N, C-alpha and C positions, 0 to 999 in steps of 0.2 A: 504493499499498500504506500502512496507517497500524496503530498498534499502541494495545492496549488500555492498556498500562500503557508507556507511552511513558518513564519513567525507569528502568525496568527494561531499556531498550535502551539507554540512555549508559552503565550498566552494565558489560552485554554488551560491549559493543564495547570500553569500557577495558580490561575484562580481554582480549579476545582480544587487543588489540594490545599490552600487556603481556605474556603468554603467549607471542605472537609474538617481541615484542625479546628476551624473555630466551633464547628458543631461536637466534634468530639470534647473540647474543653467547657463548651455550656452544659453538655449534658456529666461531665465531670464535678463543676460547679455545684449542678442539680443536686447529685448525690451526695456528695460532701453537706449541704444544705440540707439534706432530709435525714442524713444521718447525726449530723451535730444538734438537729432538733427531735433526737429520739425516733423520728419515722422512720417505717419499712420502706424497701422500696417497693413497687406494686408488682404482683405477678404476673404482669403482662408489660414486663419490660424488655422483652424480645420485640413483642408485638409492637408496641410504640415508634421502635426505631424503623420499620417496615417503610410507612408514609416516606418519612425526611430522606432514608435512603434513595428510594426510587427517585425523588425530587434532584436528590444531588447527583444522580446517575444521569438524569435529564438535562439538567444544567450541564455538565460538562459535556455530553454528546450534542447540545445547543451551540455552546462554545466550538467544539471539533467541528462542527459543520460549517463554521464560519473560515475556517482553513481551507474549505473544500477540499475533501479526501477522495481521492481516486482510487481507481484497483484494475491491475491487468486482467482482464476476463475474457474466456474465449465466445464468440458473440460470431453467429452464424449468420452468413448473408450471400448473395445473390453476385459472386465476383469471381474476377478472371478475364481472360480475353478472346471472343467471338470475332471470329473472320469469316464475311460474308463473301462467298466465293460464285460470282456472276459468271455464268455461260453467256457469251457474247458472239457465237457463232452465228453464222445466217439463218439457221435452222431458228434462232429466237425472234428472229422477225416475222415469224408466222404468227397468225390471226383466230388460231383456235380457242386461244384466251385473248378476250378483249382487253385493250385496243390492240397489243400484241403481246406476247411472251414475255420479252423482257421488259416492258413497261409494266405492266401489273404484276413482274417481281420486284422492279425497282419501286413502285408505290406501298407495297406491303412492306418489303426493306424499311423504307424510311420510316413507315407507323411502329415496325419492329424495335429500331434501333431509339425512336421518341419513347420507348415505352419501357426501357432498362434502367437501371439504378445508375448512377454516375460511378458505383463500383465496378462495372464492366466496361472494360476498354474495345470498342470496336473497329475493326480494321476491313477494308475491302480489296479483293483479288478480284481482275476480270482476266478472262480468260478464253482464248480461240483454239488455235495449232500450239501457242505459246499461253504464258502467264505474266501478269503485270498487277505490282501492287500498286493500285491506285491512292491508297490512304492506309499510313501506319496506324496501327492499332490507336486509338485516342478516346478519351473521354467528353472532346469537343464534339458535339451532335451534329453541330453545323457544317463542320468539315466533312462528317460522313455522308451527311444529307449530297451536298456539294457533291461528293466524289460520285455517290452515284447515281446521281443527275447525269452525270458527264456519260455514263457508260452509252457505248452504242455497236451497233450488230456486225459484224466483220468474220471472214472466214470460216476455219473448220473447229472443229471439237476436242480436245485433249483433257480427260478428265485426270490422268495420273499430272500432267503439269500444273494441273489448279490445286490439286493436294501435297503437291512437292513443294511448290509455290508459298502457299498458307503454311506449310511446316516451317519454313523457312523464314516466314517473317514470326513465327509463334516463337522458335527455337533461337534467333538471331546467327544464327548460321547456315549455312550451305544443306539443305536436304536433297540428298540423290539416292538414286538405288543403287546396290551395290552391284559389283561384274559376279558373275560366275564364280564361286566359291570363295568370295568377301563375304567378310560379314558386315550387316548393316553399319551406317555410323550412328554414334553413339549425340542422338539429340538431346539428351538430358530425358525428366520426367516432367508432363506439363500435366497432371490432370485436371486442371480448371479452365484447359483450352476446349475451344468447342469449334468446330471448323460446319460452319452451313453450306451444302454446296446446292445452289440453284441450277438444274440444267434440265434440259428435255433426253437426257442419257445418251444421245446416239454420237458415240464417241467413235472418231474418225483418224486420232493419231497415239503414238505411245507419250510418254511409257506409259507400262500395264497400270490401269488404274487399281486394280485388285492389291497390286502388289503395292504401291503407294501407301495405299489404308494400310497393311499391314504393317508398314512404316511408321504408320501415325499411332495405331495399334501399339506399338513396341513403346511410342514414346509418350503413351496415357493420353491423347489427344480424341476426342471422343467426333464422331463426323454425324450430322443431322443429312443427309439429301433431300433435295425437295424438286419432285417430277414438276416442271412446269409443261402443259401441253395437253394434250388427248390421247389417248389409244390408239384412236381409229386416226388421228394425223390430218394433215392437210396438206397443201402446197405451197412452196415460197418459190420467187424469183430469184434467183443469182445469176449475176451476167447475163440478163437474157433467155435465161433457161428456167423452166417450172422443175422443180426438187423437190419428189414425197418427202417427208418428216413425221415422225410420229414419236411419242415419249416409250423411251425403254426401259421398263421399270424393272427388269429384270436385273440390267446392271448397277444402277442405284439402290438397287434393294441390298445385290450382293455389298457394295462397297459399305453402305451403313452398317452392315450385321459383323462386318468385318470387325468395326471397334465397336460391338456391341452397341452403335447408335440406332437410331428409325426411318425409313421411308416413308415420305408422306406425298400424297399424291394430291396436285392442287390442279384442278383441269379448268378452273373457272377464277377470276381475280376475289371473290368472296371466300371461298376454299383456300385459297393462298393465305387472305388473312387469319384466317380460322387455323393453318398449319402453323405459322407462327407464333400462336398464342401457345400451340401445345407443347414447342419445343424443349428439351430436354436442359435447362442451363443449370448446372448443377452447385447444389450450397457447398462452400466452403468453410471452414471453421479458420478464424481468425482472433487472433488476440489484441483486444485494442482497451489504451485507458476508457474508463467507465465511471464516470463523475457518480461519488454516494453522497453528495449534500442532501438529497431529497428523503435518501433512505434513513440517514443517520436524525434528520429534520422529523420525520415520523415518527421515528421510535421515539425521538423525545415525549413529541406531544401525548405519546402511547404512554408513557411511563407517568407522564404529569396526570394525565386523568385517572390511570390506573390508582396513583397516590391520592388525588385528592378524592374520588370515592372511599378507597380504603378509610381517609381519615375523618369523613365525616360518616361513615358508617361507625367506626370503632370509640370514635370521640365527638362527634358531633360540631366538629369545628375544621376550618382548613389547616390554619397554622397554632 
């Protein structure tokens, strides 16, 4: 335990000792006076000390509360890092989710970011054949929103690149898949980090998405996948060609399960909002200073009340 105003603690202790000493001296003088008068001390001599002692303890607590005591206590809170990894491939321009897959994902992601507590840092990764960090993890929600709004569709899809880029941001060191026979890189353990992978799941390039998810699992990173689009699919125009595109739920499900995460289907904008609300942001326990002034004052008031009730019940007076 520590005190924000330690000098007031000294004052409180001194006053408490002086009051206690004064009470002891008065009781001693009272006893001497009774004995000198030939009177016996009453049988209730222990009981008559109870209310004053309660008053004395309450006074001491009130004085100590002025020093603003605080203790380091474990507090559960939603904390850590969330990486929003957006698929910005050409297929995300499809309009089977209105107005487009990407636009619907952007709107829901902004709402999700605004709803998170300040203890959660949010980063943004955009990926097509490659991946680019467009916003480092931050508690600045305005910067996160601006990064999400800047996203535009282009190119193919590499879920593996998205996961590796997100892991690089989380761990602060390059995340790569090991060569055959080589050990996986040590990224440390990041149990309070979550990757939210938003994609239609149509993987068109390496590296292997499931292998990247296994690397994330080794680092303790949780992956939640959000399927944006419809299973029936639609067509999208790319460089003057009509290209069929549909939701690949199987791959997104496998990626999520590899890290004990969950796959969420979002076939329309409303469902996408619901998905964000159901994402599993894990609670962590963090030690933080908690002020005990209110608790000390409340206990003091309780003791004063009990002392007053006992005094009036037993002796018909307060003092």
